[in-house]
PyMOL Python script that loads the backbone (N, CA, C, O; Angstrom):
from pymol import cmd

cmd.read_pdbstr("""\
ATOM      1  N   MET A   1       0.387  -1.150   0.022  1.00  0.00           N
ATOM      2  CA  MET A   1       0.217   0.241   0.050  1.00  0.00           C
ATOM      3  C   MET A   1       0.997   0.845   0.465  1.00  0.00           C
ATOM      4  O   MET A   1       1.880   0.761   1.319  1.00  0.00           O
ATOM      5  N   GLY A   2       0.334   2.025  -0.735  1.00  0.00           N
ATOM      6  CA  GLY A   2       1.306   3.247  -0.817  1.00  0.00           C
ATOM      7  C   GLY A   2       0.993   4.387  -0.002  1.00  0.00           C
ATOM      8  O   GLY A   2       0.155   4.144   0.866  1.00  0.00           O
ATOM      9  N   TRP A   3       1.462   5.649  -0.041  1.00  0.00           N
ATOM     10  CA  TRP A   3       0.873   6.851   0.547  1.00  0.00           C
ATOM     11  C   TRP A   3      -0.172   7.938   0.395  1.00  0.00           C
ATOM     12  O   TRP A   3      -0.662   8.879   1.019  1.00  0.00           O
ATOM     13  N   ALA A   4      -0.257   7.257  -0.859  1.00  0.00           N
ATOM     14  CA  ALA A   4      -0.963   8.148  -1.090  1.00  0.00           C
ATOM     15  C   ALA A   4      -2.662   8.367  -0.430  1.00  0.00           C
ATOM     16  O   ALA A   4      -3.336   7.656   0.316  1.00  0.00           O
ATOM     17  N   ALA A   5      -2.837   9.203  -0.857  1.00  0.00           N
ATOM     18  CA  ALA A   5      -4.634   9.450   0.411  1.00  0.00           C
ATOM     19  C   ALA A   5      -5.611   8.604  -0.658  1.00  0.00           C
ATOM     20  O   ALA A   5      -5.354   8.546  -1.861  1.00  0.00           O
ATOM     21  N   ARG A   6      -6.518   8.097  -0.172  1.00  0.00           N
ATOM     22  CA  ARG A   6      -7.971   7.351  -1.075  1.00  0.00           C
ATOM     23  C   ARG A   6      -8.682   7.952  -0.767  1.00  0.00           C
ATOM     24  O   ARG A   6      -8.901   8.118   0.433  1.00  0.00           O
ATOM     25  N   PRO A   7      -9.741   8.879  -2.240  1.00  0.00           N
ATOM     26  CA  PRO A   7     -10.894   8.633  -1.393  1.00  0.00           C
ATOM     27  C   PRO A   7     -11.797   8.355  -0.067  1.00  0.00           C
ATOM     28  O   PRO A   7     -12.437   9.185   0.579  1.00  0.00           O
ATOM     29  N   MET A   8     -11.669   6.940   0.159  1.00  0.00           N
ATOM     30  CA  MET A   8     -12.871   6.441   1.431  1.00  0.00           C
ATOM     31  C   MET A   8     -11.821   6.508   2.993  1.00  0.00           C
ATOM     32  O   MET A   8     -12.306   6.413   4.121  1.00  0.00           O
ATOM     33  N   ASP A   9     -10.275   6.698   2.688  1.00  0.00           N
ATOM     34  CA  ASP A   9      -9.793   6.930   3.375  1.00  0.00           C
ATOM     35  C   ASP A   9      -9.853   8.364   4.323  1.00  0.00           C
ATOM     36  O   ASP A   9      -9.459   8.625   5.460  1.00  0.00           O
ATOM     37  N   ILE A  10     -10.733   9.356   2.984  1.00  0.00           N
ATOM     38  CA  ILE A  10     -10.294  10.982   3.504  1.00  0.00           C
ATOM     39  C   ILE A  10     -12.095  10.972   4.450  1.00  0.00           C
ATOM     40  O   ILE A  10     -12.356  11.315   5.603  1.00  0.00           O
ATOM     41  N   LEU A  11     -12.822  10.540   3.572  1.00  0.00           N
ATOM     42  CA  LEU A  11     -14.230  10.303   4.293  1.00  0.00           C
ATOM     43  C   LEU A  11     -14.328   9.525   5.299  1.00  0.00           C
ATOM     44  O   LEU A  11     -14.868  10.074   6.260  1.00  0.00           O
ATOM     45  N   GLN A  12     -14.015   8.443   5.468  1.00  0.00           N
ATOM     46  CA  GLN A  12     -13.539   7.737   6.964  1.00  0.00           C
ATOM     47  C   GLN A  12     -13.137   9.012   8.040  1.00  0.00           C
ATOM     48  O   GLN A  12     -13.734   9.519   8.990  1.00  0.00           O
ATOM     49  N   ALA A  13     -12.123   9.203   7.542  1.00  0.00           N
ATOM     50  CA  ALA A  13     -11.141   9.751   8.497  1.00  0.00           C
ATOM     51  C   ALA A  13     -12.495  11.740   8.464  1.00  0.00           C
ATOM     52  O   ALA A  13     -12.271  12.344   9.513  1.00  0.00           O
ATOM     53  N   ILE A  14     -13.203  12.260   7.866  1.00  0.00           N
ATOM     54  CA  ILE A  14     -13.785  13.437   8.088  1.00  0.00           C
ATOM     55  C   ILE A  14     -15.017  12.883   8.733  1.00  0.00           C
ATOM     56  O   ILE A  14     -15.467  13.781   9.444  1.00  0.00           O
ATOM     57  N   ASN A  15     -16.222  11.172   8.858  1.00  0.00           N
ATOM     58  CA  ASN A  15     -16.697  10.791   9.375  1.00  0.00           C
ATOM     59  C   ASN A  15     -16.344  10.100  10.678  1.00  0.00           C
ATOM     60  O   ASN A  15     -17.124   9.324  11.229  1.00  0.00           O
ATOM     61  N   GLU A  16     -14.924  10.461  11.242  1.00  0.00           N
ATOM     62  CA  GLU A  16     -15.067   9.848  12.490  1.00  0.00           C
ATOM     63  C   GLU A  16     -14.499  11.169  13.301  1.00  0.00           C
ATOM     64  O   GLU A  16     -14.753  11.454  14.472  1.00  0.00           O
ATOM     65  N   LEU A  17     -13.583  11.974  12.289  1.00  0.00           N
ATOM     66  CA  LEU A  17     -13.327  13.291  13.681  1.00  0.00           C
ATOM     67  C   LEU A  17     -13.932  14.640  13.434  1.00  0.00           C
ATOM     68  O   LEU A  17     -13.554  15.723  13.881  1.00  0.00           O
ATOM     69  N   ASN A  18     -15.225  14.306  12.417  1.00  0.00           N
ATOM     70  CA  ASN A  18     -15.795  15.430  12.336  1.00  0.00           C
ATOM     71  C   ASN A  18     -14.899  16.762  12.453  1.00  0.00           C
ATOM     72  O   ASN A  18     -15.512  17.599  13.116  1.00  0.00           O
ATOM     73  N   PRO A  19     -13.981  17.101  12.136  1.00  0.00           N
ATOM     74  CA  PRO A  19     -13.270  18.449  11.602  1.00  0.00           C
ATOM     75  C   PRO A  19     -14.149  19.860  11.858  1.00  0.00           C
ATOM     76  O   PRO A  19     -15.354  19.890  11.607  1.00  0.00           O
ATOM     77  N   ALA A  20     -13.614  20.718  12.246  1.00  0.00           N
ATOM     78  CA  ALA A  20     -14.105  21.934  11.275  1.00  0.00           C
ATOM     79  C   ALA A  20     -13.285  22.336  10.202  1.00  0.00           C
ATOM     80  O   ALA A  20     -13.854  22.857   9.243  1.00  0.00           O
ATOM     81  N   ILE A  21     -11.940  22.184  10.169  1.00  0.00           N
ATOM     82  CA  ILE A  21     -11.566  22.411   9.107  1.00  0.00           C
ATOM     83  C   ILE A  21     -10.552  21.249   8.686  1.00  0.00           C
ATOM     84  O   ILE A  21      -9.915  20.614   9.525  1.00  0.00           O
ATOM     85  N   VAL A  22     -10.453  21.014   7.213  1.00  0.00           N
ATOM     86  CA  VAL A  22      -9.932  19.889   6.492  1.00  0.00           C
ATOM     87  C   VAL A  22      -8.641  20.618   5.912  1.00  0.00           C
ATOM     88  O   VAL A  22      -8.727  21.546   5.107  1.00  0.00           O
ATOM     89  N   HIS A  23      -7.310  20.062   6.443  1.00  0.00           N
ATOM     90  CA  HIS A  23      -6.138  20.638   5.257  1.00  0.00           C
ATOM     91  C   HIS A  23      -5.925  19.482   4.481  1.00  0.00           C
ATOM     92  O   HIS A  23      -5.868  18.294   4.800  1.00  0.00           O
ATOM     93  N   PHE A  24      -5.800  20.163   3.207  1.00  0.00           N
ATOM     94  CA  PHE A  24      -5.527  18.724   2.497  1.00  0.00           C
ATOM     95  C   PHE A  24      -3.872  18.935   1.979  1.00  0.00           C
ATOM     96  O   PHE A  24      -3.197  19.724   2.640  1.00  0.00           O
ATOM     97  N   SER A  25      -3.694  18.742   1.655  1.00  0.00           N
ATOM     98  CA  SER A  25      -2.007  19.186   1.110  1.00  0.00           C
ATOM     99  C   SER A  25      -1.423  17.294  -0.389  1.00  0.00           C
ATOM    100  O   SER A  25      -1.136  16.098  -0.433  1.00  0.00           O
ATOM    101  N   GLY A  26      -1.545  17.973  -0.821  1.00  0.00           N
ATOM    102  CA  GLY A  26      -1.501  16.704  -2.144  1.00  0.00           C
ATOM    103  C   GLY A  26      -1.305  17.604  -3.576  1.00  0.00           C
ATOM    104  O   GLY A  26      -0.755  18.703  -3.640  1.00  0.00           O
ATOM    105  N   HIS A  27      -1.911  16.831  -4.722  1.00  0.00           N
ATOM    106  CA  HIS A  27      -2.261  16.912  -6.070  1.00  0.00           C
ATOM    107  C   HIS A  27      -3.621  17.591  -6.576  1.00  0.00           C
ATOM    108  O   HIS A  27      -4.747  17.204  -6.265  1.00  0.00           O
ATOM    109  N   VAL A  28      -3.303  18.718  -7.446  1.00  0.00           N
ATOM    110  CA  VAL A  28      -4.647  18.946  -8.312  1.00  0.00           C
ATOM    111  C   VAL A  28      -4.742  19.272  -9.712  1.00  0.00           C
ATOM    112  O   VAL A  28      -4.090  20.190 -10.210  1.00  0.00           O
ATOM    113  N   SER A  29      -5.459  18.615 -10.294  1.00  0.00           N
ATOM    114  CA  SER A  29      -5.463  18.773 -11.264  1.00  0.00           C
ATOM    115  C   SER A  29      -5.680  20.267 -12.269  1.00  0.00           C
ATOM    116  O   SER A  29      -6.035  21.338 -11.777  1.00  0.00           O
ATOM    117  N   VAL A  30      -5.383  20.058 -13.762  1.00  0.00           N
ATOM    118  CA  VAL A  30      -5.320  21.267 -14.449  1.00  0.00           C
ATOM    119  C   VAL A  30      -7.325  22.276 -14.074  1.00  0.00           C
ATOM    120  O   VAL A  30      -7.754  23.422 -14.210  1.00  0.00           O
ATOM    121  N   THR A  31      -7.666  21.470 -13.782  1.00  0.00           N
ATOM    122  CA  THR A  31      -8.977  21.479 -13.757  1.00  0.00           C
ATOM    123  C   THR A  31      -9.831  21.971 -12.511  1.00  0.00           C
ATOM    124  O   THR A  31     -10.953  22.477 -12.478  1.00  0.00           O
ATOM    125  N   ASP A  32      -8.665  21.565 -11.194  1.00  0.00           N
ATOM    126  CA  ASP A  32      -8.733  22.469  -9.997  1.00  0.00           C
ATOM    127  C   ASP A  32      -9.571  21.319  -9.476  1.00  0.00           C
ATOM    128  O   ASP A  32     -10.550  21.532  -8.760  1.00  0.00           O
ATOM    129  N   GLU A  33      -9.189  20.092  -9.836  1.00  0.00           N
ATOM    130  CA  GLU A  33      -9.643  18.521  -8.989  1.00  0.00           C
ATOM    131  C   GLU A  33      -8.579  18.307  -8.287  1.00  0.00           C
ATOM    132  O   GLU A  33      -7.418  18.655  -8.503  1.00  0.00           O
ATOM    133  N   LEU A  34      -9.114  17.611  -7.283  1.00  0.00           N
ATOM    134  CA  LEU A  34      -7.940  16.240  -6.122  1.00  0.00           C
ATOM    135  C   LEU A  34      -7.746  15.423  -6.824  1.00  0.00           C
ATOM    136  O   LEU A  34      -8.754  14.767  -7.090  1.00  0.00           O
ATOM    137  N   VAL A  35      -6.511  15.000  -7.476  1.00  0.00           N
ATOM    138  CA  VAL A  35      -5.865  13.948  -7.463  1.00  0.00           C
ATOM    139  C   VAL A  35      -5.634  12.942  -6.356  1.00  0.00           C
ATOM    140  O   VAL A  35      -4.708  13.165  -5.576  1.00  0.00           O
ATOM    141  N   LEU A  36      -6.519  11.653  -6.177  1.00  0.00           N
ATOM    142  CA  LEU A  36      -6.264  10.628  -4.749  1.00  0.00           C
ATOM    143  C   LEU A  36      -5.952   9.369  -5.754  1.00  0.00           C
ATOM    144  O   LEU A  36      -5.848   9.373  -6.980  1.00  0.00           O
ATOM    145  N   GLN A  37      -5.853   8.436  -4.939  1.00  0.00           N
ATOM    146  CA  GLN A  37      -5.329   7.358  -5.365  1.00  0.00           C
ATOM    147  C   GLN A  37      -6.899   6.209  -4.689  1.00  0.00           C
ATOM    148  O   GLN A  37      -7.569   6.164  -3.658  1.00  0.00           O
ATOM    149  N   VAL A  38      -6.845   5.334  -6.236  1.00  0.00           N
ATOM    150  CA  VAL A  38      -8.232   4.445  -5.499  1.00  0.00           C
ATOM    151  C   VAL A  38      -7.326   3.431  -5.420  1.00  0.00           C
ATOM    152  O   VAL A  38      -6.132   3.523  -5.702  1.00  0.00           O
ATOM    153  N   THR A  39      -7.873   2.510  -5.054  1.00  0.00           N
ATOM    154  CA  THR A  39      -7.362   0.920  -4.825  1.00  0.00           C
ATOM    155  C   THR A  39      -6.670  -0.080  -5.520  1.00  0.00           C
ATOM    156  O   THR A  39      -6.360  -1.184  -5.071  1.00  0.00           O
ATOM    157  N   ASP A  40      -6.423   0.406  -6.747  1.00  0.00           N
ATOM    158  CA  ASP A  40      -6.392  -0.451  -7.616  1.00  0.00           C
ATOM    159  C   ASP A  40      -4.725   0.428  -8.477  1.00  0.00           C
ATOM    160  O   ASP A  40      -4.081   0.343  -9.522  1.00  0.00           O
ATOM    161  N   GLY A  41      -4.719   0.932  -7.641  1.00  0.00           N
ATOM    162  CA  GLY A  41      -3.435   2.242  -7.838  1.00  0.00           C
ATOM    163  C   GLY A  41      -3.638   3.825  -8.665  1.00  0.00           C
ATOM    164  O   GLY A  41      -3.251   4.945  -8.329  1.00  0.00           O
ATOM    165  N   ASN A  42      -4.279   3.438  -9.659  1.00  0.00           N
ATOM    166  CA  ASN A  42      -4.783   4.247 -10.744  1.00  0.00           C
ATOM    167  C   ASN A  42      -5.573   5.657  -9.774  1.00  0.00           C
ATOM    168  O   ASN A  42      -6.264   5.518  -8.764  1.00  0.00           O
ATOM    169  N   ALA A  43      -5.153   7.151 -10.553  1.00  0.00           N
ATOM    170  CA  ALA A  43      -5.608   8.355 -10.210  1.00  0.00           C
ATOM    171  C   ALA A  43      -6.653   8.328 -10.207  1.00  0.00           C
ATOM    172  O   ALA A  43      -7.165   7.465 -10.919  1.00  0.00           O
ATOM    173  N   LYS A  44      -7.588   9.270  -9.393  1.00  0.00           N
ATOM    174  CA  LYS A  44      -9.270   9.929  -9.376  1.00  0.00           C
ATOM    175  C   LYS A  44      -9.061  11.407  -8.667  1.00  0.00           C
ATOM    176  O   LYS A  44      -8.662  12.033  -7.685  1.00  0.00           O
ATOM    177  N   LEU A  45      -9.683  11.446 -10.029  1.00  0.00           N
ATOM    178  CA  LEU A  45     -10.559  13.299  -9.821  1.00  0.00           C
ATOM    179  C   LEU A  45     -11.027  13.688  -9.235  1.00  0.00           C
ATOM    180  O   LEU A  45     -12.173  13.900  -9.634  1.00  0.00           O
ATOM    181  N   VAL A  46     -10.815  14.037  -8.195  1.00  0.00           N
ATOM    182  CA  VAL A  46     -12.725  14.439  -7.291  1.00  0.00           C
ATOM    183  C   VAL A  46     -12.370  15.854  -7.613  1.00  0.00           C
ATOM    184  O   VAL A  46     -11.359  16.468  -7.952  1.00  0.00           O
ATOM    185  N   SER A  47     -13.758  16.140  -7.338  1.00  0.00           N
ATOM    186  CA  SER A  47     -14.143  17.749  -7.339  1.00  0.00           C
ATOM    187  C   SER A  47     -14.548  18.743  -5.717  1.00  0.00           C
ATOM    188  O   SER A  47     -15.146  18.471  -4.675  1.00  0.00           O
ATOM    189  N   LYS A  48     -13.918  19.817  -6.200  1.00  0.00           N
ATOM    190  CA  LYS A  48     -13.938  20.474  -4.329  1.00  0.00           C
ATOM    191  C   LYS A  48     -15.338  20.216  -3.519  1.00  0.00           C
ATOM    192  O   LYS A  48     -15.550  19.936  -2.339  1.00  0.00           O
ATOM    193  N   GLU A  49     -16.544  20.509  -5.079  1.00  0.00           N
ATOM    194  CA  GLU A  49     -18.240  20.235  -4.572  1.00  0.00           C
ATOM    195  C   GLU A  49     -18.092  19.220  -4.184  1.00  0.00           C
ATOM    196  O   GLU A  49     -18.757  18.934  -3.188  1.00  0.00           O
ATOM    197  N   ALA A  50     -17.063  18.050  -4.816  1.00  0.00           N
ATOM    198  CA  ALA A  50     -17.822  16.851  -3.869  1.00  0.00           C
ATOM    199  C   ALA A  50     -16.973  16.204  -2.972  1.00  0.00           C
ATOM    200  O   ALA A  50     -16.986  14.984  -2.807  1.00  0.00           O
ATOM    201  N   ILE A  51     -15.951  17.277  -2.160  1.00  0.00           N
ATOM    202  CA  ILE A  51     -15.483  17.018  -1.084  1.00  0.00           C
ATOM    203  C   ILE A  51     -16.445  17.560  -0.317  1.00  0.00           C
ATOM    204  O   ILE A  51     -16.753  16.759   0.566  1.00  0.00           O
ATOM    205  N   VAL A  52     -17.054  18.555  -0.258  1.00  0.00           N
ATOM    206  CA  VAL A  52     -18.498  19.763   0.619  1.00  0.00           C
ATOM    207  C   VAL A  52     -19.628  18.484   0.807  1.00  0.00           C
ATOM    208  O   VAL A  52     -20.727  18.701   1.318  1.00  0.00           O
TER     209      VAL A  52
END
""", "prot")
cmd.dss("prot")
cmd.show_as("cartoon", "prot")
cmd.util.cbc("prot")
cmd.orient("prot")
């Protein structure tokens, strides 16, 4: 398993911790989508709206 954040990792942490602020340090696409890694190792683009 790599060090990349996967969508379910972020969702689980948000649901468990219920933070007021989430700081994300990672990569974004040219269209301002977060670049996350899915289980098979491929990149998944996630919009800011989907995170909110």
